[in-house]
C-alpha positions, 0 to 999 in steps of 0.5 A: 318442346320446352318443359314448363317449370312449376310456378313457385308457391307464394309463401306467407310472410306475416299474419296479424289479428284484427279487432274490428279491422284494427290490428291488435295485440290485445283486446277485451271481452265481457263474460256472457256478452255478444261474441266479438269478431276478429279476423286474420290479415295474411300477407301477401294478400294473394296467398290462398291458405286457410287460417287456423285459430286456437287458444293457447293452453290454459286459456280454454276456461277464459275464452271460447272461440268459434269460426264462421264460414268466412273465416272470422273468429268469434270470441266469447268471454267465459271466465275471468282472466286473460288468454292468448288467441292464436291465428296461424297460416302457412307456418306463420302465426300471430298472437293476441291477448284477450282479457275477459271479465 
């Protein structure tokens, strides 16, 4: 009998942060405004891996993030300045500068 070979797992090749479905490297939010939804686009699209969202050190006083059940990251401005939002999946990450004011 033939021994089945394990299938290769699909590796993430790129991650992009999208602001209203538009790939971005920066966007702005208003302090006290409504949360701004951003999503991570992972390629290839059939990868089944969780996206981990974070704010780079030093940005926690500028923006606040929360993650919805569908994986959308909600960004709120809480201080004046800029912060770096990070989306990581499968060892690949994307960064986006968020301006808050």
